[in-house]
Residue frames as a rotation matrix with the C-alpha (Angstrom) as fourth column:
MET 1
-0.038 -0.921 0.388 23.17
-0.552 0.343 0.760 43.24
-0.833 -0.186 -0.521 98.11
LEU 2
-0.051 -0.077 -0.996 24.28
-0.966 0.255 0.029 41.54
0.252 0.964 -0.088 94.93
SER 3
0.525 0.270 0.807 23.21
-0.503 0.863 0.039 37.92
-0.686 -0.427 0.589 94.90
VAL 4
-0.264 -0.681 -0.683 25.79
-0.958 0.268 0.103 35.57
0.113 0.682 -0.723 93.41
SER 5
0.830 0.553 0.078 24.60
-0.555 0.832 0.009 32.08
-0.060 -0.051 0.997 92.54
ALA 6
-0.140 -0.970 0.197 27.57
-0.939 0.194 0.284 29.98
-0.314 -0.145 -0.938 93.63
ARG 7
0.542 0.205 -0.815 28.14
-0.548 0.821 -0.158 26.71
0.636 0.533 0.558 91.81
THR 8
0.949 -0.279 0.146 29.61
0.077 0.655 0.752 23.72
-0.305 -0.702 0.643 93.57
PRO 9
0.413 -0.853 -0.320 33.35
-0.856 -0.483 0.183 24.49
-0.311 0.199 -0.930 93.52
VAL 10
0.901 -0.139 -0.412 35.36
-0.135 0.812 -0.568 22.10
0.413 0.567 0.712 91.41
ASN 11
0.145 -0.973 -0.181 38.88
0.353 0.222 -0.909 22.83
0.924 0.068 0.375 92.60
LYS 12
1.000 0.009 0.007 40.46
-0.003 -0.350 0.937 23.18
0.011 -0.937 -0.350 96.03
TYR 13
0.205 -0.978 0.032 44.00
0.166 0.002 -0.986 24.19
0.964 0.208 0.163 96.93
GLN 14
0.735 -0.069 -0.674 45.65
0.677 0.115 0.727 23.79
0.027 -0.991 0.131 100.32
VAL 15
0.506 -0.548 0.667 47.53
-0.126 -0.811 -0.571 26.99
0.853 0.205 -0.479 101.17
PRO 16
0.273 -0.439 -0.856 50.33
0.837 0.548 -0.014 26.16
0.475 -0.712 0.517 103.62
ARG 17
0.996 -0.077 0.041 51.35
-0.087 -0.806 0.586 28.40
-0.012 -0.587 -0.810 106.47
SER 18
0.427 -0.904 0.014 54.99
0.481 0.214 -0.850 29.33
0.766 0.369 0.527 106.15
SER 19
0.853 -0.276 -0.442 57.49
0.336 -0.357 0.871 30.10
-0.399 -0.892 -0.212 108.88
SER 20
-0.056 -0.911 0.409 60.16
0.969 0.049 0.242 30.81
-0.241 0.410 0.880 106.27
ASN 21
0.045 -0.032 -0.998 61.28
0.005 -0.999 0.032 34.26
-0.999 -0.006 -0.045 105.25
PHE 22
0.476 0.187 0.859 60.25
0.820 0.259 -0.511 34.73
-0.318 0.948 -0.030 101.63
SER 23
-0.422 -0.594 -0.685 62.70
0.058 -0.772 0.634 36.88
-0.905 0.228 0.360 99.72
ILE 24
0.644 0.755 0.121 60.66
0.214 -0.026 -0.976 38.21
-0.734 0.655 -0.178 96.80
ASP 25
-0.195 -0.873 -0.447 63.12
-0.477 -0.313 0.821 37.62
-0.857 0.373 -0.356 93.97
GLY 26
0.448 0.474 -0.758 61.28
-0.885 0.111 -0.453 35.58
-0.130 0.874 0.469 91.32
ASN 27
-0.637 -0.729 -0.251 63.16
-0.740 0.669 -0.064 32.35
0.215 0.145 -0.966 92.11
TRP 28
0.376 0.857 -0.352 60.76
-0.750 0.504 0.427 29.46
0.544 0.104 0.833 91.57
ASP 29
0.348 -0.326 -0.879 63.28
0.169 0.944 -0.284 26.94
0.922 -0.050 0.383 92.94
LYS 30
-0.465 -0.601 0.650 64.15
-0.536 -0.394 -0.747 28.62
0.705 -0.696 -0.139 96.24
LEU 31
-0.941 -0.134 -0.312 63.75
0.105 0.759 -0.642 26.70
0.323 -0.637 -0.700 99.47
PRO 32
-0.699 0.703 0.131 60.45
-0.382 -0.213 -0.899 28.12
-0.604 -0.679 0.417 100.81
TRP 33
0.103 0.794 -0.600 58.63
-0.972 -0.046 -0.228 27.06
-0.209 0.607 0.767 97.65
ARG 34
-0.647 -0.497 -0.578 60.23
-0.693 0.699 0.176 23.63
0.316 0.515 -0.797 97.12
LYS 35
-0.972 0.237 0.007 57.93
0.204 0.851 -0.483 21.65
-0.120 -0.468 -0.875 99.41
ILE 36
-0.306 0.903 -0.303 54.74
-0.331 -0.399 -0.855 23.42
-0.893 -0.161 0.421 98.31
ALA 37
-0.370 0.252 0.894 52.62
0.732 0.671 0.114 21.69
-0.572 0.697 -0.432 95.68
PRO 38
-0.943 0.041 -0.329 51.73
-0.215 -0.831 0.513 23.74
-0.252 0.555 0.793 92.61
LEU 39
0.156 0.960 0.233 48.31
0.166 0.207 -0.964 24.21
-0.974 0.189 -0.127 91.12
HIS 40
-0.716 -0.374 0.589 47.85
0.576 0.161 0.802 23.95
-0.395 0.913 0.100 87.35
ILE 41
-0.066 0.650 -0.757 46.24
-0.350 -0.725 -0.593 26.71
-0.934 0.226 0.275 85.31
ASP 42
-0.912 -0.407 0.059 45.22
-0.169 0.501 0.849 24.45
-0.375 0.764 -0.525 82.45
GLN 43
-0.157 0.925 0.346 41.48
0.714 0.348 -0.607 24.78
-0.682 0.152 -0.715 81.85
VAL 44
-0.871 -0.176 0.459 40.52
0.479 -0.517 0.709 26.44
0.113 0.838 0.534 78.57
ALA 45
-0.138 0.828 -0.544 38.02
0.263 -0.498 -0.826 29.30
-0.955 -0.257 -0.149 78.57
GLY 46
0.359 0.321 -0.876 36.40
-0.721 -0.501 -0.479 29.72
-0.593 0.804 0.052 75.18
GLU 47
0.926 0.002 -0.377 37.81
-0.305 0.590 -0.748 28.06
0.220 0.808 0.547 72.10
GLN 48
0.671 -0.737 0.085 40.91
0.603 0.608 0.516 25.86
-0.433 -0.295 0.852 72.17
PRO 49
0.664 -0.442 -0.603 43.91
-0.461 -0.877 0.136 28.15
-0.589 0.188 -0.786 71.67
THR 50
0.868 -0.443 -0.222 46.59
-0.041 0.381 -0.924 27.67
0.494 0.811 0.313 69.02
HIS 51
-0.325 -0.944 0.056 49.22
-0.160 -0.004 -0.987 28.32
0.932 -0.330 -0.150 71.71
PHE 52
0.776 0.600 -0.194 48.82
0.004 0.304 0.953 26.63
0.631 -0.740 0.234 75.11
PRO 53
-0.154 -0.882 0.446 51.38
-0.616 -0.267 -0.741 27.79
0.773 -0.389 -0.502 77.70
GLN 54
0.121 0.080 -0.989 52.17
0.591 0.795 0.137 25.56
0.798 -0.601 0.049 80.66
VAL 55
-0.127 -0.023 0.992 51.31
-0.453 -0.888 -0.079 27.52
0.882 -0.459 0.102 83.81
LEU 56
-0.008 0.051 -0.999 51.97
0.779 0.626 0.026 26.60
0.627 -0.778 -0.045 87.44
ALA 57
0.028 0.002 1.000 51.34
-0.435 -0.901 0.014 28.64
0.900 -0.435 -0.025 90.57
LYS 58
-0.268 -0.110 -0.957 51.97
0.767 0.576 -0.282 28.26
0.582 -0.810 -0.070 94.29
LEU 59
0.311 0.402 0.861 50.50
-0.282 -0.826 0.487 30.11
0.907 -0.395 -0.144 97.27
ALA 60
-0.273 -0.325 -0.906 51.54
0.811 0.429 -0.398 30.41
0.518 -0.843 0.146 100.91
TYR 61
0.477 0.451 0.754 50.77
-0.026 -0.851 0.525 32.70
0.879 -0.270 -0.394 103.85
ASP 62
-0.603 -0.492 -0.628 51.94
0.661 0.132 -0.738 33.94
0.446 -0.860 0.246 107.22
ASP 63
-0.152 0.592 -0.792 50.52
0.873 -0.295 -0.388 36.35
-0.463 -0.750 -0.472 109.83
GLN 64
-0.272 -0.063 -0.960 51.12
0.011 -0.998 0.063 39.40
-0.962 0.007 0.273 107.67
ALA 65
-0.234 -0.014 -0.972 50.81
-0.869 -0.445 0.215 38.45
-0.435 0.895 0.092 104.03
LEU 66
0.738 0.355 0.574 49.81
0.046 0.823 -0.567 36.14
-0.674 0.444 0.591 101.23
TYR 67
-0.306 -0.898 -0.316 52.60
-0.525 -0.117 0.843 34.97
-0.794 0.423 -0.436 98.89
ALA 68
0.774 0.540 0.330 52.18
0.007 0.515 -0.857 33.90
-0.633 0.666 0.395 95.27
ILE 69
-0.389 -0.856 -0.341 54.49
-0.506 -0.110 0.855 32.72
-0.769 0.505 -0.390 92.52
PHE 70
0.797 0.599 0.073 53.70
-0.204 0.381 -0.902 31.83
-0.568 0.704 0.426 88.90
GLN 71
-0.471 -0.880 0.071 55.90
-0.219 0.194 0.956 29.97
-0.855 0.434 -0.284 86.43
VAL 72
0.656 0.733 -0.178 54.93
-0.271 0.009 -0.962 30.14
-0.704 0.680 0.205 82.75
ALA 73
-0.518 -0.691 0.504 56.50
0.299 0.406 0.864 28.09
-0.801 0.598 -0.004 79.94
ASP 74
0.442 0.786 -0.433 55.40
0.138 -0.536 -0.833 30.34
-0.886 0.308 -0.345 77.12
ARG 75
-0.566 -0.528 0.633 55.82
0.796 -0.149 0.587 31.70
-0.216 0.836 0.504 73.59
TYR 76
-0.164 0.493 0.855 54.60
0.619 -0.623 0.478 34.85
0.768 0.607 -0.203 71.82
VAL 77
0.165 0.100 -0.981 55.39
0.972 -0.183 0.145 36.86
-0.165 -0.978 -0.127 74.95
ARG 78
-0.284 -0.280 0.917 55.06
0.441 -0.887 -0.134 40.61
0.852 0.366 0.375 75.30
ALA 79
0.098 0.326 -0.940 54.82
0.938 -0.345 -0.022 43.33
-0.331 -0.880 -0.340 77.96
THR 80
-0.395 -0.180 0.901 53.87
0.661 -0.737 0.142 46.79
0.638 0.652 0.410 76.69
GLU 81
0.645 0.666 0.375 51.83
0.159 -0.597 0.786 48.24
0.747 -0.447 -0.491 79.57
GLU 82
-0.311 -0.946 -0.093 54.12
0.443 -0.057 -0.895 50.11
0.841 -0.319 0.437 81.97
ASN 83
-0.692 0.074 0.718 51.92
-0.491 -0.777 -0.393 52.00
0.530 -0.625 0.574 84.44
TYR 84
-0.927 0.374 0.016 49.91
0.199 0.528 -0.825 50.84
-0.317 -0.762 -0.564 87.44
GLN 85
-0.106 0.994 0.012 46.28
0.044 0.017 -0.999 50.12
-0.993 -0.105 -0.045 86.47
ASP 86
-0.439 -0.066 -0.896 47.09
-0.877 -0.185 0.444 49.88
-0.195 0.980 0.024 82.75
PRO 87
0.659 0.752 -0.027 45.21
-0.730 0.630 -0.264 47.09
-0.181 0.194 0.964 80.88
VAL 88
-0.309 -0.930 0.197 47.88
-0.871 0.360 0.335 44.48
-0.382 -0.068 -0.922 81.54
TYR 89
0.138 0.452 0.881 45.56
-0.039 0.892 -0.451 41.67
-0.990 0.028 0.141 80.40
GLN 90
0.890 0.103 -0.445 46.44
-0.426 -0.162 -0.890 42.73
-0.164 0.981 -0.100 76.85
ASP 91
-0.011 -0.983 -0.185 49.98
-0.954 0.066 -0.294 41.47
0.301 0.174 -0.938 77.53
SER 92
-0.120 -0.145 -0.982 51.30
0.129 0.978 -0.161 38.08
0.984 -0.146 -0.099 78.66
CYS 93
-0.313 0.245 0.918 49.56
-0.782 -0.615 -0.102 38.14
0.539 -0.750 0.384 82.01
VAL 94
-0.567 0.242 -0.787 48.73
0.512 0.853 -0.107 36.06
0.645 -0.464 -0.607 85.08
GLU 95
-0.300 0.610 0.734 45.81
-0.551 -0.739 0.389 36.91
0.779 -0.288 0.557 87.33
PHE 96
-0.823 0.098 -0.559 44.59
0.499 0.595 -0.630 36.16
0.271 -0.797 -0.539 90.84
PHE 97
-0.254 0.834 0.490 40.90
-0.475 -0.549 0.688 36.84
0.843 -0.058 0.535 91.52
PHE 98
-0.651 -0.057 -0.757 39.86
0.515 0.699 -0.495 36.20
0.558 -0.713 -0.426 95.13
THR 99
0.402 0.739 0.540 37.15
-0.297 -0.453 0.841 36.75
0.866 -0.498 0.038 97.71
PRO 100
-0.635 -0.769 0.079 38.86
-0.319 0.168 -0.933 36.82
0.704 -0.617 -0.352 101.13
GLY 101
-0.573 0.526 0.629 36.19
-0.609 0.241 -0.756 34.65
-0.549 -0.816 0.182 102.73
ASP 102
-0.750 0.352 0.560 33.30
0.458 0.887 0.056 32.34
-0.477 0.298 -0.827 101.80
ASP 103
0.206 0.954 -0.218 30.65
0.511 -0.295 -0.807 34.94
-0.834 0.055 -0.549 100.93
LEU 104
-0.474 -0.393 0.788 30.81
0.876 -0.117 0.468 35.83
-0.092 0.912 0.400 97.25
ASN 105
0.541 0.767 0.343 28.33
0.779 -0.611 0.138 38.66
0.316 0.193 -0.929 97.81
HIS 106
0.566 -0.424 -0.707 31.16
0.320 -0.677 0.663 40.68
-0.760 -0.601 -0.247 99.37
GLY 107
0.892 -0.248 -0.377 32.74
-0.452 -0.474 -0.756 40.92
0.009 0.844 -0.536 95.90
TYR 108
0.690 -0.692 0.213 36.27
0.668 0.722 0.182 40.05
-0.280 0.017 0.960 94.89
PHE 109
0.307 -0.727 -0.614 39.71
-0.419 -0.682 0.599 41.48
-0.855 0.073 -0.514 94.24
ASN 110
0.906 -0.200 0.373 41.28
0.421 0.516 -0.746 41.13
-0.043 0.833 0.551 90.80
PHE 111
0.387 -0.885 -0.259 45.07
-0.397 -0.413 0.820 41.33
-0.832 -0.214 -0.511 90.88
GLU 112
0.925 -0.021 0.380 46.46
0.352 0.423 -0.835 41.16
-0.143 0.906 0.399 87.34
LEU 113
0.390 -0.892 -0.228 50.19
-0.326 -0.365 0.872 41.19
-0.861 -0.266 -0.434 86.57
ASN 114
0.923 -0.112 -0.369 51.96
-0.341 0.211 -0.916 41.14
0.181 0.971 0.157 83.23
CYS 115
0.734 -0.650 -0.197 55.27
0.645 0.758 -0.097 39.37
0.212 -0.056 0.976 82.69
GLY 116
-0.143 -0.800 0.583 57.13
0.413 -0.584 -0.699 42.66
0.899 0.141 0.413 83.13
GLY 117
-0.624 -0.146 -0.768 55.72
0.774 0.017 -0.632 43.25
0.106 -0.989 0.102 86.61
THR 118
-0.881 0.410 0.235 53.12
-0.390 -0.912 0.128 45.92
0.267 0.021 0.964 85.80
ALA 119
-0.817 0.541 -0.199 49.88
0.560 0.662 -0.497 45.44
-0.138 -0.518 -0.844 87.74
LEU 120
-0.411 0.832 0.373 46.18
-0.426 -0.537 0.728 46.20
0.806 0.140 0.575 87.73
PHE 121
-0.833 0.061 -0.551 44.45
0.488 0.552 -0.676 45.84
0.263 -0.832 -0.489 91.12
HIS 122
-0.486 0.768 0.418 40.76
-0.592 -0.641 0.489 46.46
0.643 -0.010 0.766 91.88
HIS 123
-0.880 0.462 0.114 37.95
0.242 0.642 -0.727 45.36
-0.409 -0.612 -0.677 94.14
GLN 124
-0.652 0.706 -0.277 34.46
-0.722 -0.466 0.512 44.98
0.232 0.533 0.813 92.68
LYS 125
-0.172 0.713 0.680 31.13
-0.564 0.495 -0.662 43.21
-0.808 -0.497 0.317 93.04
GLY 126
0.446 0.240 0.862 31.14
0.574 0.662 -0.482 42.09
-0.686 0.710 0.157 89.39
ARG 127
-0.358 -0.653 0.667 32.59
0.933 -0.217 0.288 43.29
-0.043 0.726 0.687 86.10
GLY 128
-0.697 -0.041 0.716 32.45
0.269 -0.941 0.208 47.08
0.665 0.337 0.667 86.50
LEU 129
0.408 0.913 0.019 29.98
0.229 -0.123 0.966 46.90
0.884 -0.389 -0.259 89.40
GLU 130
0.988 -0.091 0.121 30.96
-0.149 -0.419 0.896 48.98
-0.031 -0.903 -0.428 92.43
ASP 131
0.541 -0.840 0.055 34.48
0.685 0.401 -0.608 48.92
0.489 0.367 0.792 91.00
LEU 132
0.962 -0.269 0.044 37.04
-0.233 -0.728 0.645 50.39
-0.142 -0.631 -0.763 93.40
PRO 133
0.480 -0.860 -0.174 40.68
0.032 0.215 -0.976 50.59
0.877 0.463 0.130 92.30
VAL 134
0.624 -0.435 -0.649 43.24
0.771 0.205 0.603 49.81
-0.129 -0.877 0.463 94.98
SER 135
0.972 -0.165 -0.168 45.04
-0.169 -0.985 -0.011 53.08
-0.164 0.039 -0.986 95.65
SER 136
0.516 -0.852 -0.087 48.60
-0.091 0.047 -0.995 53.70
0.851 0.522 -0.054 94.53
SER 137
-0.078 -0.563 0.823 49.69
-0.910 -0.296 -0.289 54.20
0.407 -0.772 -0.489 98.15
ASP 138
0.525 0.296 0.798 48.27
-0.634 0.762 0.135 50.82
-0.568 -0.576 0.587 99.15
PHE 139
0.989 -0.123 -0.079 49.70
0.027 0.684 -0.729 49.13
0.143 0.719 0.680 96.07
LYS 140
0.325 -0.934 0.151 53.18
-0.621 -0.331 -0.710 50.41
0.713 0.137 -0.688 96.91
GLN 141
0.079 -0.259 0.963 53.16
-0.937 0.311 0.161 48.01
-0.341 -0.914 -0.218 99.86
VAL 142
0.919 0.226 0.323 52.96
-0.098 0.925 -0.367 45.01
-0.382 0.306 0.872 97.50
GLU 143
-0.101 -0.991 -0.087 56.39
-0.608 -0.007 0.794 43.52
-0.787 0.133 -0.602 96.73
ILE 144
0.915 0.400 0.056 56.77
-0.168 0.502 -0.848 42.17
-0.368 0.766 0.527 93.18
ALA 145
-0.264 -0.964 -0.023 59.61
-0.436 0.098 0.895 40.36
-0.860 0.246 -0.446 91.41
HIS 146
0.869 0.493 0.035 59.72
-0.170 0.365 -0.915 39.35
-0.464 0.789 0.401 87.74
THR 147
0.138 -0.874 0.467 62.32
0.391 0.481 0.784 37.61
-0.910 0.075 0.408 85.60
LEU 148
0.052 -0.083 0.995 61.65
0.991 -0.120 -0.062 39.47
0.124 0.989 0.076 82.34
PRO 149
-0.921 -0.388 0.047 62.28
0.384 -0.921 -0.068 43.16
0.069 -0.045 0.997 81.64
LYS 150
-0.465 0.769 -0.438 59.50
0.063 -0.465 -0.883 45.66
-0.883 -0.438 0.168 82.31
VAL 151
0.380 0.531 -0.757 58.98
-0.752 -0.299 -0.587 46.09
-0.538 0.793 0.286 78.57
VAL 152
-0.454 -0.418 0.787 59.09
0.182 0.821 0.541 43.07
-0.872 0.389 -0.297 76.25
PHE 153
0.763 0.646 0.003 58.58
0.166 -0.193 -0.967 44.28
-0.624 0.739 -0.255 72.69
PRO 154
-0.141 0.754 -0.641 58.62
-0.869 0.215 0.445 43.21
0.474 0.620 0.625 69.96
GLU 155
0.706 0.567 0.424 56.92
-0.698 0.658 0.282 40.01
-0.119 -0.495 0.861 70.96
VAL 156
-0.483 -0.848 0.220 59.22
-0.818 0.526 0.232 37.09
-0.312 -0.068 -0.948 71.79
GLU 157
0.359 0.692 -0.626 58.07
-0.886 0.464 0.006 34.25
0.294 0.552 0.780 69.54
GLU 158
-0.247 -0.513 -0.822 60.46
-0.247 0.854 -0.459 31.52
0.937 0.089 -0.338 70.67
ALA 159
0.522 0.448 -0.726 59.98
0.479 0.550 0.684 29.37
0.706 -0.705 0.072 73.76
ILE 160
-0.529 -0.629 0.570 60.71
-0.187 -0.568 -0.801 31.21
0.828 -0.530 0.183 77.01
THR 161
0.130 0.531 -0.838 59.94
0.811 0.429 0.397 30.54
0.570 -0.731 -0.375 80.67
TRP 162
-0.475 -0.232 0.849 59.12
-0.150 -0.929 -0.338 33.47
0.867 -0.288 0.406 82.91
VAL 163
-0.240 0.297 -0.924 58.27
0.908 0.406 -0.106 33.89
0.344 -0.865 -0.367 86.60
VAL 164
-0.216 0.159 0.963 56.48
-0.324 -0.942 0.083 36.52
0.921 -0.294 0.255 88.64
GLU 165
-0.263 0.058 -0.963 56.28
0.832 0.519 -0.196 36.49
0.489 -0.853 -0.185 92.43
TYR 166
-0.257 0.144 0.956 54.68
-0.222 -0.971 0.086 38.79
0.941 -0.190 0.281 94.97
ARG 167
-0.735 0.083 -0.673 53.98
0.672 0.229 -0.705 39.45
0.095 -0.970 -0.224 98.62
LEU 168
-0.251 0.778 0.576 50.49
0.107 -0.569 0.815 40.83
0.962 0.266 0.059 99.26
PRO 169
-0.987 -0.151 0.058 50.04
-0.035 -0.146 -0.989 42.33
0.158 -0.978 0.139 102.75
MET 170
-0.374 0.897 -0.235 46.70
0.892 0.417 0.174 41.46
0.254 -0.145 -0.956 104.34
ALA 171
-0.378 0.219 -0.899 46.43
0.608 -0.674 -0.420 44.91
-0.698 -0.705 0.122 105.93
ILE 172
-0.901 0.000 -0.433 45.90
-0.262 -0.797 0.544 46.74
-0.345 0.604 0.718 102.65
LEU 173
-0.775 0.629 -0.054 42.82
0.330 0.476 0.816 44.62
0.539 0.614 -0.576 101.79
CYS 174
-0.498 0.601 -0.625 40.77
0.838 0.148 -0.525 45.70
-0.223 -0.785 -0.577 104.80
ALA 175
-0.673 0.214 -0.708 39.95
-0.123 -0.976 -0.178 49.14
-0.729 -0.033 0.684 103.37
TYR 176
-0.715 0.300 -0.631 38.10
-0.689 -0.152 0.709 47.58
0.117 0.942 0.316 100.44
ALA 177
0.122 0.746 -0.654 36.19
-0.438 0.632 0.639 44.55
0.891 0.208 0.404 101.74
PRO 178
0.658 0.096 0.747 35.53
-0.729 0.331 0.599 42.37
-0.190 -0.939 0.287 104.79
ILE 179
-0.051 -0.805 -0.591 38.49
-0.708 0.447 -0.547 40.05
0.704 0.391 -0.593 105.29
ASN 180
0.988 0.127 0.090 38.64
-0.155 0.740 0.654 36.61
0.017 -0.660 0.751 106.87
ILE 181
0.247 -0.967 0.066 42.24
-0.969 -0.248 -0.004 36.77
0.020 -0.063 -0.998 108.02
PRO 182
0.372 -0.098 -0.923 43.90
-0.340 0.911 -0.233 33.44
0.864 0.401 0.305 107.16
VAL 183
-0.260 -0.417 0.871 44.34
-0.927 0.359 -0.105 31.02
-0.269 -0.835 -0.480 110.04
PRO 184
-0.988 -0.144 -0.051 44.13
-0.152 0.942 0.300 27.24
0.004 0.305 -0.952 109.84
GLY 185
-0.537 0.823 0.187 40.70
0.691 0.556 -0.463 26.18
-0.485 -0.119 -0.867 108.59
ILE 186
-0.015 0.513 -0.858 39.72
-0.219 -0.839 -0.498 29.48
-0.975 0.181 0.125 106.96
HIS 187
-0.092 0.073 0.993 38.43
0.887 0.459 0.049 29.27
-0.452 0.885 -0.107 103.39
TRP 188
-0.332 0.079 -0.940 38.70
-0.401 -0.914 0.065 31.87
-0.854 0.398 0.335 100.64
ARG 189
0.597 0.476 0.646 37.13
0.470 0.446 -0.762 31.65
-0.651 0.758 0.043 97.19
ALA 190
0.032 -0.711 -0.702 39.44
-0.487 -0.624 0.611 32.28
-0.873 0.323 -0.366 94.22
ASN 191
0.852 -0.022 0.523 40.47
0.429 0.602 -0.673 31.59
-0.300 0.798 0.523 90.67
LEU 192
-0.013 -0.915 -0.404 43.80
-0.144 -0.398 0.906 31.98
-0.989 0.070 -0.126 88.92
TYR 193
0.862 0.465 0.201 44.21
0.199 0.054 -0.979 32.76
-0.466 0.884 -0.046 85.26
LYS 194
-0.455 -0.889 -0.044 46.61
0.321 -0.210 0.923 33.14
-0.830 0.406 0.381 82.36
CYS 195
0.688 0.677 0.261 45.73
0.516 -0.203 -0.832 35.34
-0.511 0.707 -0.489 79.40
ALA 196
-0.587 -0.795 -0.153 47.27
0.393 -0.445 0.805 37.30
-0.708 0.412 0.573 76.54
ASP 197
0.339 0.941 0.001 44.36
0.425 -0.152 -0.892 39.19
-0.839 0.303 -0.451 74.99
GLY 198
0.806 0.016 -0.592 46.41
-0.377 -0.757 -0.534 41.42
-0.457 0.653 -0.604 72.69
CYS 199
-0.261 -0.947 0.186 49.24
-0.451 0.290 0.844 39.05
-0.854 0.136 -0.503 71.79
SER 200
-0.468 0.015 -0.884 49.55
-0.881 0.075 0.467 37.35
0.073 0.997 -0.022 68.41
HIS 201
-0.508 0.303 -0.806 48.35
0.059 0.946 0.319 34.03
0.860 0.115 -0.498 69.91
PRO 202
-0.332 0.419 0.845 45.67
-0.869 -0.485 -0.101 34.99
0.367 -0.768 0.525 72.46
HIS 203
-0.359 0.251 -0.899 44.50
0.285 0.947 0.150 32.46
0.889 -0.203 -0.411 75.03
TRP 204
-0.044 0.427 0.903 42.45
-0.870 -0.460 0.175 32.33
0.490 -0.778 0.392 78.22
LEU 205
-0.251 -0.155 -0.955 43.31
0.187 0.961 -0.205 29.63
0.950 -0.230 -0.212 80.77
THR 206
0.299 0.449 0.842 41.87
-0.775 -0.400 0.489 29.07
0.557 -0.799 0.228 84.25
TRP 207
-0.863 -0.469 0.188 42.58
-0.476 0.630 -0.613 26.99
0.169 -0.618 -0.767 87.35
SER 208
-0.535 0.781 0.322 38.95
0.166 0.471 -0.866 26.39
-0.828 -0.410 -0.382 88.31
PRO 209
-0.711 0.194 0.677 36.86
0.704 0.177 0.688 25.78
0.013 0.965 -0.262 85.17
VAL 210
-0.568 0.550 -0.612 34.68
-0.268 -0.827 -0.494 28.66
-0.778 -0.116 0.618 83.94
ASP 211
-0.546 0.457 0.702 31.68
0.734 0.665 0.137 27.39
-0.404 0.590 -0.699 82.02
THR 212
0.207 0.565 -0.799 30.77
-0.098 -0.800 -0.591 30.31
-0.973 0.201 -0.110 79.74
PRO 213
0.835 0.196 0.515 30.44
0.443 0.316 -0.839 30.48
-0.327 0.928 0.177 75.94
SER 214
0.501 -0.718 0.483 33.28
0.197 -0.448 -0.872 32.99
0.843 0.532 -0.083 75.68
PRO 215
-0.354 -0.726 -0.589 36.12
0.755 0.150 -0.639 33.78
0.552 -0.671 0.495 78.09
ASP 216
0.359 0.446 0.820 34.95
-0.226 -0.811 0.540 35.72
0.905 -0.380 -0.190 81.14
PHE 217
-0.506 -0.682 -0.528 37.16
0.388 0.367 -0.846 35.81
0.770 -0.633 0.079 84.21
HIS 218
-0.833 0.220 0.508 34.77
-0.504 -0.680 -0.532 38.04
0.228 -0.699 0.677 86.18
ARG 219
0.185 0.880 -0.438 32.56
-0.479 0.470 0.741 35.12
0.858 0.073 0.508 87.19
PRO 220
-0.505 -0.488 0.712 32.97
-0.837 0.076 -0.542 34.47
0.210 -0.869 -0.447 90.93
GLU 221
0.518 0.755 0.403 30.33
-0.816 0.577 -0.032 31.74
-0.257 -0.312 0.914 90.86
PHE 222
0.852 -0.271 -0.448 33.03
-0.042 0.818 -0.574 29.55
0.522 0.508 0.686 89.29
PHE 223
0.101 -0.853 0.512 35.71
-0.883 -0.314 -0.348 30.35
0.458 -0.417 -0.785 91.87
GLY 224
0.113 -0.190 -0.975 37.44
0.281 0.947 -0.152 27.41
0.953 -0.257 0.160 93.52
VAL 225
0.967 0.242 0.084 38.33
-0.041 -0.178 0.983 27.16
0.253 -0.954 -0.162 97.20
LEU 226
-0.141 -0.985 0.102 41.55
-0.253 -0.064 -0.965 28.07
0.957 -0.162 -0.241 98.98
VAL 227
0.864 0.371 -0.340 41.87
0.184 0.397 0.899 26.16
0.469 -0.839 0.275 102.27
PHE 228
0.203 -0.815 0.543 44.38
-0.679 -0.516 -0.522 27.68
0.705 -0.263 -0.658 104.68
GLU 229
0.348 -0.160 -0.924 46.32
0.367 0.930 -0.023 25.06
0.863 -0.331 0.382 106.62
């Protein structure tokens, strides 16, 4: 078994249980999200970027699914990758890496989504280690909404705010890793990111700080903690 040396987590986020019906439409201001506190993706990985987008995210859950929404006040925005499992991190992209439990040795999922709604979704033990893509049939059960077109090119240089939102069914995760199904008191380990590797003003931002010389999101030892209420 891969041994992951876990550091003392810096960040925690309380994930509320929701009894509301989330309509996945990319509306940051709709009622189910209004009373949920955001987390801030504002820690720099690597060198200080010349462009620093303002990134907020919120999470919630119910018996069937995990819900996530990101709001990004951005510039130099693009979306060129159009197919599932394309390298969306080259575009204006938000990412959710998570271990659905406390044991980092079980590996983690990396769900990466560009501003046009194109996704990359894998489970792995580390960067490229026992890497298992989430199948297209499983991915089709994920509901995604985005406020920008699927393709954004040429790059939008002026200020623009964009939102992506999704519903991630718990059932599809079980084929890839052991899952601690969220109930009050359950903890998951996770980090959330914003990147734009191939844009004119690249940057790498994290929620829970990642202490490496250069940006590296595939470092579960730096994951924070999600506490399900």
